N, C-alpha and C positions, 0 to 999 in steps of 0.2 A: 151820631150814635143815638140809638133809640133808648127811651127810658127803661124798657125791660132789659136791654143789653147792659146798661149801667148797673142795674141791680144784680143781674146774672154775673157780671164780672166781679162785683164786690163780694157776692156770695161765694164764688169759686175761690177767691183769694182768702176769705176768712175760713172757709172749710179746709183749704190746704194748710193754712197757718195752724188751725186746730190740730190737724193730723201731724204736722211737722213738730208741734209742741209735745208730742208723745201720746196724744189721744188716738185710739183706733176708731174705726167707723162705728163700732158698737157703742163706744163711749160717747161719741159725738151725737149719735142718734138718741141715746138715753138722755143726755143733757139738754137736747133741743126738743125732746118729746115727739120725735118722728121715727119713721122706720129706717132700717139700714139702706133699703133701695133709694129712699129720699136723699140720704147723705151721698150715696154714689152718684145720684143725678146732679146734686150740687157740685160735686167734684168734676163732673162732665160739663158743667156750665149752665145748669138750670137755675133760675132765680129762687131764692127763699121767699116765702110769703108770710104775711102776718108778722108776729113778733119773733119769728125764727131767725131773722137776720140779726136782731138785737141779741138773741141768745148766742148766736155764733160769735158776735163781737165780744160778749161777756166771757166766753170760754177763752178767747185769745187775748183778753185784756185790752182790746181796742175800744175806743169810744166812738159811737155813732152820733152824728148831729141829730137834733130833734127833727120831726117829720117835715116842718116847714123848711129848715135848712137843707134837708135831703132833697126836697123838691126844687129848691133854688139851684142846688148843685146839678141835678139832673137837667134842669132847664139850660144851664150854662153849657153842660157837656153835649146837649143835643142841639145847641145853636138857637134855642128859643129865647135866650137872654144873653147879654154880654156879661163877661166876668168883671170883677172889681178892677177899676182903673182902665176899663175899655170903653169909656164913653157912656156909662149908664146915666 
């Protein structure tokens, strides 16, 4: 899995969760400081950039790891690093 696809998958899940929690696309766009087309692109699988991913997490009540932990997770998911208990 590529780093961008990990971020895209997480973005799509968070955007979907925000919508499923009762927020419409306009609400999500306003809360994240983006346009409605941007939210639609997230729902279609485009990755959020900058602090937008954190804003999506905040809307849904999910916690994101700090940027170093995010990079470690991406490295594990992309095979650049073994996961915990896998011979690190």
